[in-house]
SEBATI-211184 format. One record per residue (C-alpha): residue number from 1; x, y, z. Coordinates in nm, 4 decimals, m for minus. Each point is the difference from the previous one (the first is absolute). Layout:
# residues N
{NUM,{X,Y,Z}} ...
This chain:
# residues 104
{1,{m3.0522,1.3967,1.6722}} {2,{m0.0595,m0.2578,m0.2548}} {3,{0.2271,0.1619,m0.2511}} {4,{0.2544,0.0129,0.2826}} {5,{m0.0366,m0.3604,0.0780}} {6,{0.0212,m0.0960,m0.4045}} {7,{0.3096,0.2010,m0.0114}} {8,{0.1597,m0.1686,0.2888}} {9,{m0.0653,m0.3378,m0.1247}} {10,{0.1313,0.0727,m0.3257}} {11,{0.3336,0.1569,0.1209}} {12,{0.0480,m0.3355,0.2564}} {13,{m0.1056,m0.2142,m0.3085}} {14,{0.2829,0.1718,m0.2082}} {15,{0.2434,m0.0438,0.2983}} {16,{m0.0523,m0.3641,0.0158}} {17,{0.0729,m0.0500,m0.3867}} {18,{0.3695,0.0819,0.0980}} {19,{0.1268,m0.2998,0.1893}} {20,{m0.1889,m0.1903,m0.3016}} {21,{0.1763,0.1930,m0.2555}} {22,{0.3433,m0.0786,0.1920}} {23,{m0.0739,m0.3864,0.0019}} {24,{m0.0787,m0.0107,m0.3375}} {25,{0.2940,0.1919,m0.1187}} {26,{0.2085,m0.2564,0.2079}} {27,{m0.1362,m0.2671,m0.1523}} {28,{0.0385,0.1419,m0.3607}} {29,{0.3484,0.0522,0.0815}} {30,{0.0401,m0.3380,0.1394}} {31,{m0.1574,m0.1466,m0.3181}} {32,{0.1790,0.1519,m0.2456}} {33,{0.3472,0.0104,m0.0996}} {34,{0.1068,0.2866,0.1840}} {35,{0.1034,m0.2227,0.2791}} {36,{0.3195,m0.0857,m0.1627}} {37,{0.1206,0.3564,m0.0121}} {38,{m0.1432,0.2108,0.2572}} {39,{m0.0758,0.0000,0.3847}} {40,{m0.2149,0.2116,0.1947}} {41,{0.3300,0.1266,0.1998}} {42,{0.3103,m0.1471,m0.1275}} {43,{0.1491,0.0927,m0.3285}} {44,{0.0066,m0.3080,m0.2157}} {45,{0.0591,0.0111,m0.3828}} {46,{m0.2199,0.3187,0.0001}} {47,{m0.0480,0.2296,0.2743}} {48,{m0.2282,m0.0517,0.3061}} {49,{m0.3327,0.0959,m0.0254}} {50,{0.0519,0.2148,0.3151}} {51,{0.2634,0.1814,m0.2425}} {52,{m0.2547,0.0397,m0.2507}} {53,{m0.2736,0.1375,0.2269}} {54,{0.2501,0.2600,0.1009}} {55,{0.1213,0.1181,m0.3374}} {56,{m0.3486,0.0572,m0.1281}} {57,{m0.1744,0.1158,0.3398}} {58,{m0.0362,0.3671,m0.1431}} {59,{m0.0270,m0.0758,m0.3311}} {60,{m0.3501,0.0771,m0.1713}} {61,{0.0083,m0.2484,m0.2691}} {62,{0.1327,m0.2499,0.2203}} {63,{m0.2500,m0.2660,m0.0567}} {64,{0.0031,0.0405,m0.4052}} {65,{0.3991,m0.0117,m0.0039}} {66,{0.0058,m0.3230,0.2204}} {67,{m0.2845,m0.1657,m0.1931}} {68,{0.1679,0.0836,m0.3039}} {69,{0.3362,m0.1523,0.1127}} {70,{m0.1917,m0.3210,0.1600}} {71,{m0.1808,m0.0688,m0.3206}} {72,{0.2381,0.1033,m0.2931}} {73,{0.3402,m0.0481,0.1990}} {74,{0.2728,0.2914,0.0424}} {75,{0.3613,0.0439,0.0123}} {76,{0.2494,0.2614,0.1479}} {77,{m0.2442,0.0887,0.2791}} {78,{0.1829,m0.2083,0.2753}} {79,{0.3395,m0.0959,m0.1884}} {80,{0.1281,m0.2012,m0.2561}} {81,{m0.2636,m0.3028,0.0255}} {82,{m0.3149,0.0401,m0.2158}} {83,{m0.3186,m0.0953,0.1531}} {84,{m0.1990,m0.2402,m0.2500}} {85,{m0.3551,0.0762,m0.0906}} {86,{m0.2542,m0.1935,0.2302}} {87,{m0.3170,m0.1814,m0.0960}} {88,{m0.2644,0.1979,0.2172}} {89,{m0.3621,0.1161,m0.0586}} {90,{m0.0673,0.3594,0.0538}} {91,{m0.1919,m0.0715,0.3195}} {92,{0.3428,m0.1892,0.1425}} {93,{0.2208,0.2414,m0.0881}} {94,{m0.2092,0.2930,0.1624}} {95,{m0.0132,m0.1974,0.3217}} {96,{0.3672,m0.0981,m0.0198}} {97,{0.0709,0.3577,m0.0424}} {98,{m0.2028,0.1033,0.2898}} {99,{0.1817,m0.2454,0.2310}} {100,{0.3197,0.0794,m0.1222}} {101,{m0.0400,0.3819,0.0838}} {102,{m0.1649,m0.0915,0.3570}} {103,{0.3583,m0.1858,0.0703}} {104,{0.1844,0.2594,0.2559}} 
């Protein structure tokens, strides 16, 4: 019985992290230059994050690809306008990528 309760509490704890990650991802997005070119559901200079999430939904290495694009910049993936590198920590980029991929 104790094992079952421990497992249930652990699963409940993991589930409660998702809203926190979402809030943190959105806060990071709003605190960085990302907002100048991106929006959640509207294409601006860069793609909408819902488009990004849809494009990478079934890609196994999506998190790594997006993290590399955010940190190092990219060009040619979404048109002729390049995305410059962004000054983000590894923790920030991981949270931001999770948040972007959660946009549906």
